[in-house]
PDB file of N, CA, C and O in Angstrom, chain B, residues numbered from 101:
ATOM      1  N   MET B 101       0.791  -1.246  -0.534  1.00  0.00           N
ATOM      2  CA  MET B 101      -0.076   0.249  -0.256  1.00  0.00           C
ATOM      3  C   MET B 101       0.776   1.159  -0.255  1.00  0.00           C
ATOM      4  O   MET B 101       1.785   1.161   0.450  1.00  0.00           O
ATOM      5  N   ILE B 102       0.477   1.950  -0.981  1.00  0.00           N
ATOM      6  CA  ILE B 102       1.448   3.339  -0.813  1.00  0.00           C
ATOM      7  C   ILE B 102       0.514   4.283  -0.076  1.00  0.00           C
ATOM      8  O   ILE B 102      -0.704   4.466  -0.065  1.00  0.00           O
ATOM      9  N   GLN B 103       1.959   5.007   0.763  1.00  0.00           N
ATOM     10  CA  GLN B 103       1.132   5.940   1.707  1.00  0.00           C
ATOM     11  C   GLN B 103       1.411   7.228   0.993  1.00  0.00           C
ATOM     12  O   GLN B 103       2.567   7.573   0.746  1.00  0.00           O
ATOM     13  N   TRP B 104       0.454   7.881   0.688  1.00  0.00           N
ATOM     14  CA  TRP B 104       0.692   9.413   0.003  1.00  0.00           C
ATOM     15  C   TRP B 104       0.506  10.275   1.300  1.00  0.00           C
ATOM     16  O   TRP B 104       0.033   9.842   2.351  1.00  0.00           O
ATOM     17  N   ARG B 105       0.957  11.592   1.075  1.00  0.00           N
ATOM     18  CA  ARG B 105       0.511  12.842   2.186  1.00  0.00           C
ATOM     19  C   ARG B 105       0.552  13.751   1.497  1.00  0.00           C
ATOM     20  O   ARG B 105       1.388  13.706   0.595  1.00  0.00           O
ATOM     21  N   LYS B 106      -0.224  14.829   1.601  1.00  0.00           N
ATOM     22  CA  LYS B 106      -0.682  16.033   0.959  1.00  0.00           C
ATOM     23  C   LYS B 106       0.110  17.240   1.502  1.00  0.00           C
ATOM     24  O   LYS B 106       0.168  17.608   2.675  1.00  0.00           O
ATOM     25  N   SER B 107       0.817  17.882   0.228  1.00  0.00           N
ATOM     26  CA  SER B 107       1.811  18.727   0.603  1.00  0.00           C
ATOM     27  C   SER B 107       1.390  20.259   1.848  1.00  0.00           C
ATOM     28  O   SER B 107       0.485  21.092   1.887  1.00  0.00           O
ATOM     29  N   SER B 108       2.009  20.112   2.276  1.00  0.00           N
ATOM     30  CA  SER B 108       1.496  21.412   3.405  1.00  0.00           C
ATOM     31  C   SER B 108       1.537  22.938   2.582  1.00  0.00           C
ATOM     32  O   SER B 108       1.019  23.963   3.027  1.00  0.00           O
ATOM     33  N   ARG B 109       2.231  22.833   1.362  1.00  0.00           N
ATOM     34  CA  ARG B 109       1.683  23.864   0.853  1.00  0.00           C
ATOM     35  C   ARG B 109       0.367  24.117   0.103  1.00  0.00           C
ATOM     36  O   ARG B 109       0.211  25.161  -0.530  1.00  0.00           O
ATOM     37  N   SER B 110      -0.461  23.289   0.161  1.00  0.00           N
ATOM     38  CA  SER B 110      -2.040  22.790  -0.444  1.00  0.00           C
ATOM     39  C   SER B 110      -3.129  23.650   0.538  1.00  0.00           C
ATOM     40  O   SER B 110      -4.294  23.943   0.273  1.00  0.00           O
ATOM     41  N   GLU B 111      -2.358  23.948   1.743  1.00  0.00           N
ATOM     42  CA  GLU B 111      -3.612  24.092   2.598  1.00  0.00           C
ATOM     43  C   GLU B 111      -3.763  25.614   2.075  1.00  0.00           C
ATOM     44  O   GLU B 111      -2.917  26.309   1.513  1.00  0.00           O
ATOM     45  N   GLY B 112      -5.197  25.946   2.454  1.00  0.00           N
ATOM     46  CA  GLY B 112      -5.555  27.335   1.976  1.00  0.00           C
ATOM     47  C   GLY B 112      -5.450  27.889   0.367  1.00  0.00           C
ATOM     48  O   GLY B 112      -5.556  29.074   0.055  1.00  0.00           O
ATOM     49  N   SER B 113      -5.218  26.761  -0.585  1.00  0.00           N
ATOM     50  CA  SER B 113      -5.061  27.026  -1.572  1.00  0.00           C
ATOM     51  C   SER B 113      -6.324  27.756  -2.368  1.00  0.00           C
ATOM     52  O   SER B 113      -7.360  27.092  -2.321  1.00  0.00           O
ATOM     53  N   VAL B 114      -6.404  28.942  -3.051  1.00  0.00           N
ATOM     54  CA  VAL B 114      -7.332  29.413  -3.422  1.00  0.00           C
ATOM     55  C   VAL B 114      -8.374  29.032  -4.454  1.00  0.00           C
ATOM     56  O   VAL B 114      -9.552  29.390  -4.464  1.00  0.00           O
ATOM     57  N   ASN B 115      -7.551  27.998  -5.594  1.00  0.00           N
ATOM     58  CA  ASN B 115      -8.235  27.071  -6.615  1.00  0.00           C
ATOM     59  C   ASN B 115      -8.709  26.067  -6.289  1.00  0.00           C
ATOM     60  O   ASN B 115      -9.647  25.614  -6.944  1.00  0.00           O
ATOM     61  N   GLY B 116      -8.117  25.261  -4.950  1.00  0.00           N
ATOM     62  CA  GLY B 116      -7.856  23.981  -4.300  1.00  0.00           C
ATOM     63  C   GLY B 116      -6.675  23.429  -5.272  1.00  0.00           C
ATOM     64  O   GLY B 116      -7.158  22.433  -5.810  1.00  0.00           O
ATOM     65  N   ALA B 117      -5.655  23.577  -5.634  1.00  0.00           N
ATOM     66  CA  ALA B 117      -4.649  23.060  -6.588  1.00  0.00           C
ATOM     67  C   ALA B 117      -3.888  22.472  -5.124  1.00  0.00           C
ATOM     68  O   ALA B 117      -3.527  23.097  -4.126  1.00  0.00           O
ATOM     69  N   CYS B 118      -3.824  21.216  -5.405  1.00  0.00           N
ATOM     70  CA  CYS B 118      -2.798  20.683  -4.241  1.00  0.00           C
ATOM     71  C   CYS B 118      -1.978  19.236  -4.943  1.00  0.00           C
ATOM     72  O   CYS B 118      -2.223  18.749  -6.046  1.00  0.00           O
ATOM     73  N   VAL B 119      -1.339  18.932  -4.312  1.00  0.00           N
ATOM     74  CA  VAL B 119      -0.282  17.889  -4.618  1.00  0.00           C
ATOM     75  C   VAL B 119      -0.444  16.799  -3.621  1.00  0.00           C
ATOM     76  O   VAL B 119      -0.735  17.110  -2.466  1.00  0.00           O
ATOM     77  N   GLU B 120      -0.257  15.325  -4.011  1.00  0.00           N
ATOM     78  CA  GLU B 120       0.176  14.499  -3.161  1.00  0.00           C
ATOM     79  C   GLU B 120       1.776  14.051  -3.153  1.00  0.00           C
ATOM     80  O   GLU B 120       2.339  13.920  -4.240  1.00  0.00           O
ATOM     81  N   LEU B 121       2.340  13.869  -2.197  1.00  0.00           N
ATOM     82  CA  LEU B 121       3.711  12.616  -2.492  1.00  0.00           C
ATOM     83  C   LEU B 121       3.762  11.501  -1.967  1.00  0.00           C
ATOM     84  O   LEU B 121       3.148  11.431  -0.902  1.00  0.00           O
ATOM     85  N   ALA B 122       4.345  10.439  -2.360  1.00  0.00           N
ATOM     86  CA  ALA B 122       4.807   9.269  -1.910  1.00  0.00           C
ATOM     87  C   ALA B 122       6.317   8.947  -2.228  1.00  0.00           C
ATOM     88  O   ALA B 122       6.917   8.657  -3.263  1.00  0.00           O
ATOM     89  N   GLY B 123       6.715   9.130  -0.805  1.00  0.00           N
ATOM     90  CA  GLY B 123       8.399   8.296  -0.930  1.00  0.00           C
ATOM     91  C   GLY B 123       7.973   6.942  -1.280  1.00  0.00           C
ATOM     92  O   GLY B 123       6.898   6.483  -0.894  1.00  0.00           O
ATOM     93  N   LEU B 124       8.964   6.173  -2.146  1.00  0.00           N
ATOM     94  CA  LEU B 124       8.777   4.812  -2.767  1.00  0.00           C
ATOM     95  C   LEU B 124      10.375   4.656  -2.662  1.00  0.00           C
ATOM     96  O   LEU B 124      11.156   5.564  -2.374  1.00  0.00           O
ATOM     97  N   SER B 125      10.694   3.352  -2.947  1.00  0.00           N
ATOM     98  CA  SER B 125      11.860   2.842  -3.333  1.00  0.00           C
ATOM     99  C   SER B 125      12.988   3.421  -4.168  1.00  0.00           C
ATOM    100  O   SER B 125      13.435   2.739  -5.091  1.00  0.00           O
ATOM    101  N   GLY B 126      13.607   4.933  -3.852  1.00  0.00           N
ATOM    102  CA  GLY B 126      14.412   5.495  -5.099  1.00  0.00           C
ATOM    103  C   GLY B 126      13.709   6.231  -5.598  1.00  0.00           C
ATOM    104  O   GLY B 126      14.319   7.207  -6.035  1.00  0.00           O
ATOM    105  N   VAL B 127      12.728   6.250  -5.751  1.00  0.00           N
ATOM    106  CA  VAL B 127      11.731   7.419  -6.435  1.00  0.00           C
ATOM    107  C   VAL B 127      10.339   8.282  -5.552  1.00  0.00           C
ATOM    108  O   VAL B 127       9.706   7.585  -4.758  1.00  0.00           O
ATOM    109  N   VAL B 128       9.994   9.492  -5.694  1.00  0.00           N
ATOM    110  CA  VAL B 128       8.891  10.146  -5.281  1.00  0.00           C
ATOM    111  C   VAL B 128       7.860   9.971  -6.554  1.00  0.00           C
ATOM    112  O   VAL B 128       8.100  10.126  -7.752  1.00  0.00           O
ATOM    113  N   GLY B 129       6.540   9.569  -5.853  1.00  0.00           N
ATOM    114  CA  GLY B 129       5.536   9.748  -6.271  1.00  0.00           C
ATOM    115  C   GLY B 129       4.627  11.041  -6.386  1.00  0.00           C
ATOM    116  O   GLY B 129       4.295  11.400  -5.257  1.00  0.00           O
ATOM    117  N   VAL B 130       4.160  11.788  -7.294  1.00  0.00           N
ATOM    118  CA  VAL B 130       3.397  12.958  -7.486  1.00  0.00           C
ATOM    119  C   VAL B 130       1.847  12.792  -7.975  1.00  0.00           C
ATOM    120  O   VAL B 130       1.684  12.012  -8.913  1.00  0.00           O
ATOM    121  N   ARG B 131       0.662  13.456  -7.430  1.00  0.00           N
ATOM    122  CA  ARG B 131      -0.479  12.954  -7.633  1.00  0.00           C
ATOM    123  C   ARG B 131      -1.326  14.280  -7.771  1.00  0.00           C
ATOM    124  O   ARG B 131      -0.718  15.191  -7.209  1.00  0.00           O
ATOM    125  N   ASP B 132      -2.676  14.765  -8.395  1.00  0.00           N
ATOM    126  CA  ASP B 132      -3.373  15.578  -8.235  1.00  0.00           C
ATOM    127  C   ASP B 132      -4.336  14.980  -6.537  1.00  0.00           C
ATOM    128  O   ASP B 132      -4.777  13.831  -6.506  1.00  0.00           O
ATOM    129  N   SER B 133      -4.479  15.709  -5.591  1.00  0.00           N
ATOM    130  CA  SER B 133      -5.307  14.993  -4.626  1.00  0.00           C
ATOM    131  C   SER B 133      -6.548  15.438  -4.751  1.00  0.00           C
ATOM    132  O   SER B 133      -7.345  15.116  -3.870  1.00  0.00           O
ATOM    133  N   LYS B 134      -6.963  16.200  -5.766  1.00  0.00           N
ATOM    134  CA  LYS B 134      -8.077  16.040  -6.119  1.00  0.00           C
ATOM    135  C   LYS B 134      -8.849  15.288  -6.879  1.00  0.00           C
ATOM    136  O   LYS B 134     -10.079  15.334  -6.856  1.00  0.00           O
ATOM    137  N   ASN B 135      -8.056  14.429  -7.720  1.00  0.00           N
ATOM    138  CA  ASN B 135      -8.462  13.125  -9.047  1.00  0.00           C
ATOM    139  C   ASN B 135      -7.137  12.346  -8.368  1.00  0.00           C
ATOM    140  O   ASN B 135      -5.986  12.661  -8.670  1.00  0.00           O
ATOM    141  N   PRO B 136      -7.409  11.457  -7.564  1.00  0.00           N
ATOM    142  CA  PRO B 136      -6.079  10.349  -6.893  1.00  0.00           C
ATOM    143  C   PRO B 136      -6.131   9.220  -8.021  1.00  0.00           C
ATOM    144  O   PRO B 136      -5.144   8.554  -8.335  1.00  0.00           O
ATOM    145  N   ASP B 137      -7.481   9.074  -8.631  1.00  0.00           N
ATOM    146  CA  ASP B 137      -7.402   7.668  -9.444  1.00  0.00           C
ATOM    147  C   ASP B 137      -6.828   8.071 -10.609  1.00  0.00           C
ATOM    148  O   ASP B 137      -6.428   7.078 -11.217  1.00  0.00           O
ATOM    149  N   ALA B 138      -6.522   9.484 -11.424  1.00  0.00           N
ATOM    150  CA  ALA B 138      -6.255   9.702 -12.067  1.00  0.00           C
ATOM    151  C   ALA B 138      -4.720   8.876 -12.624  1.00  0.00           C
ATOM    152  O   ALA B 138      -4.614   8.668 -13.833  1.00  0.00           O
ATOM    153  N   GLY B 139      -3.658   8.469 -11.744  1.00  0.00           N
ATOM    154  CA  GLY B 139      -2.725   7.884 -12.134  1.00  0.00           C
ATOM    155  C   GLY B 139      -1.689   9.382 -11.418  1.00  0.00           C
ATOM    156  O   GLY B 139      -2.077  10.529 -11.195  1.00  0.00           O
ATOM    157  N   HIS B 140      -0.374   8.797 -11.226  1.00  0.00           N
ATOM    158  CA  HIS B 140       0.711   9.390 -10.458  1.00  0.00           C
ATOM    159  C   HIS B 140       1.605   9.724 -11.518  1.00  0.00           C
ATOM    160  O   HIS B 140       1.319   9.076 -12.524  1.00  0.00           O
ATOM    161  N   LEU B 141       2.664  10.555 -11.692  1.00  0.00           N
ATOM    162  CA  LEU B 141       4.179  10.819 -11.957  1.00  0.00           C
ATOM    163  C   LEU B 141       4.909  10.058 -11.122  1.00  0.00           C
ATOM    164  O   LEU B 141       4.677   9.862  -9.929  1.00  0.00           O
ATOM    165  N   THR B 142       5.930   9.569 -11.864  1.00  0.00           N
ATOM    166  CA  THR B 142       6.921   8.565 -10.680  1.00  0.00           C
ATOM    167  C   THR B 142       8.245   9.310 -10.847  1.00  0.00           C
ATOM    168  O   THR B 142       8.485   9.436 -12.048  1.00  0.00           O
ATOM    169  N   LEU B 143       9.131   9.816 -10.120  1.00  0.00           N
ATOM    170  CA  LEU B 143      10.341  10.817 -10.417  1.00  0.00           C
ATOM    171  C   LEU B 143      11.306  10.162  -9.705  1.00  0.00           C
ATOM    172  O   LEU B 143      11.054   9.794  -8.558  1.00  0.00           O
ATOM    173  N   PRO B 144      12.715   9.893 -10.367  1.00  0.00           N
ATOM    174  CA  PRO B 144      13.980   9.532  -9.214  1.00  0.00           C
ATOM    175  C   PRO B 144      13.969  10.628  -8.196  1.00  0.00           C
ATOM    176  O   PRO B 144      13.165  11.496  -8.538  1.00  0.00           O
ATOM    177  N   ARG B 145      14.519  10.877  -7.167  1.00  0.00           N
ATOM    178  CA  ARG B 145      14.724  11.453  -5.969  1.00  0.00           C
ATOM    179  C   ARG B 145      15.392  12.665  -6.360  1.00  0.00           C
ATOM    180  O   ARG B 145      15.278  13.691  -5.689  1.00  0.00           O
ATOM    181  N   GLU B 146      16.264  12.588  -7.686  1.00  0.00           N
ATOM    182  CA  GLU B 146      17.313  13.447  -7.838  1.00  0.00           C
ATOM    183  C   GLU B 146      16.345  14.277  -9.023  1.00  0.00           C
ATOM    184  O   GLU B 146      16.770  15.307  -9.548  1.00  0.00           O
ATOM    185  N   THR B 147      15.143  13.756  -9.332  1.00  0.00           N
ATOM    186  CA  THR B 147      14.771  14.629 -10.641  1.00  0.00           C
ATOM    187  C   THR B 147      13.641  15.375  -9.930  1.00  0.00           C
ATOM    188  O   THR B 147      13.112  16.436 -10.262  1.00  0.00           O
ATOM    189  N   PHE B 148      13.375  14.547  -8.824  1.00  0.00           N
ATOM    190  CA  PHE B 148      11.966  15.540  -8.171  1.00  0.00           C
ATOM    191  C   PHE B 148      12.920  16.833  -7.298  1.00  0.00           C
ATOM    192  O   PHE B 148      12.480  17.979  -7.385  1.00  0.00           O
ATOM    193  N   ALA B 149      14.268  16.581  -6.441  1.00  0.00           N
ATOM    194  CA  ALA B 149      14.846  17.477  -5.602  1.00  0.00           C
ATOM    195  C   ALA B 149      15.157  18.883  -6.777  1.00  0.00           C
ATOM    196  O   ALA B 149      15.000  20.074  -6.510  1.00  0.00           O
ATOM    197  N   ALA B 150      15.656  18.265  -8.167  1.00  0.00           N
ATOM    198  CA  ALA B 150      15.677  19.490  -9.256  1.00  0.00           C
ATOM    199  C   ALA B 150      14.771  20.105  -9.599  1.00  0.00           C
ATOM    200  O   ALA B 150      15.074  21.189 -10.097  1.00  0.00           O
ATOM    201  N   LEU B 151      13.479  19.824  -9.537  1.00  0.00           N
ATOM    202  CA  LEU B 151      12.053  20.174  -9.923  1.00  0.00           C
ATOM    203  C   LEU B 151      11.791  21.055  -8.698  1.00  0.00           C
ATOM    204  O   LEU B 151      11.017  21.971  -8.974  1.00  0.00           O
ATOM    205  N   VAL B 152      12.067  21.051  -7.855  1.00  0.00           N
ATOM    206  CA  VAL B 152      11.565  21.260  -6.346  1.00  0.00           C
ATOM    207  C   VAL B 152      12.478  22.817  -6.107  1.00  0.00           C
ATOM    208  O   VAL B 152      12.062  23.873  -5.631  1.00  0.00           O
ATOM    209  N   ALA B 153      13.737  22.496  -6.594  1.00  0.00           N
ATOM    210  CA  ALA B 153      14.954  23.615  -6.499  1.00  0.00           C
ATOM    211  C   ALA B 153      14.188  24.688  -7.661  1.00  0.00           C
ATOM    212  O   ALA B 153      13.904  25.851  -7.373  1.00  0.00           O
ATOM    213  N   HIS B 154      14.013  24.289  -8.528  1.00  0.00           N
ATOM    214  CA  HIS B 154      13.430  25.162  -9.894  1.00  0.00           C
ATOM    215  C   HIS B 154      12.448  25.710  -9.632  1.00  0.00           C
ATOM    216  O   HIS B 154      12.313  26.837 -10.108  1.00  0.00           O
ATOM    217  N   ALA B 155      11.487  25.219  -8.877  1.00  0.00           N
ATOM    218  CA  ALA B 155       9.926  26.187  -8.650  1.00  0.00           C
ATOM    219  C   ALA B 155      10.410  26.836  -7.859  1.00  0.00           C
ATOM    220  O   ALA B 155      10.258  28.032  -8.105  1.00  0.00           O
ATOM    221  N   LYS B 156      11.108  26.573  -6.723  1.00  0.00           N
ATOM    222  CA  LYS B 156      12.050  27.779  -5.856  1.00  0.00           C
ATOM    223  C   LYS B 156      12.162  29.154  -6.086  1.00  0.00           C
ATOM    224  O   LYS B 156      11.644  30.174  -5.631  1.00  0.00           O
ATOM    225  N   ASP B 157      13.262  28.780  -7.198  1.00  0.00           N
ATOM    226  CA  ASP B 157      14.129  29.948  -8.204  1.00  0.00           C
ATOM    227  C   ASP B 157      13.480  30.575  -8.920  1.00  0.00           C
ATOM    228  O   ASP B 157      13.848  31.708  -9.232  1.00  0.00           O
ATOM    229  N   ALA B 158      11.954  29.866  -9.552  1.00  0.00           N
ATOM    230  CA  ALA B 158      11.074  30.704 -10.156  1.00  0.00           C
ATOM    231  C   ALA B 158      10.146  31.556  -9.935  1.00  0.00           C
ATOM    232  O   ALA B 158       9.586  32.317 -10.725  1.00  0.00           O
ATOM    233  N   ARG B 159       9.933  31.334  -8.323  1.00  0.00           N
ATOM    234  CA  ARG B 159       9.016  32.200  -7.538  1.00  0.00           C
ATOM    235  C   ARG B 159       9.363  33.710  -7.588  1.00  0.00           C
ATOM    236  O   ARG B 159      10.452  34.173  -7.250  1.00  0.00           O
ATOM    237  N   PRO B 160       8.185  34.508  -8.105  1.00  0.00           N
ATOM    238  CA  PRO B 160       8.468  35.737  -8.070  1.00  0.00           C
ATOM    239  C   PRO B 160       8.867  36.465  -6.719  1.00  0.00           C
ATOM    240  O   PRO B 160       9.137  37.666  -6.721  1.00  0.00           O
TER     241      PRO B 160
END
């Protein structure tokens, strides 16, 4: 059973935009919490870390 957790940044979202993450063996699962049955992305941990770093750098 995969244990999903909602991003703490999702709380109070104006448009309900939320993500959930799951730590799996060597990878990170990412899915839309509003539609969990639609599937998920699986990213290597290094790729996920680069994605998060890029998103932080791109903030206004």
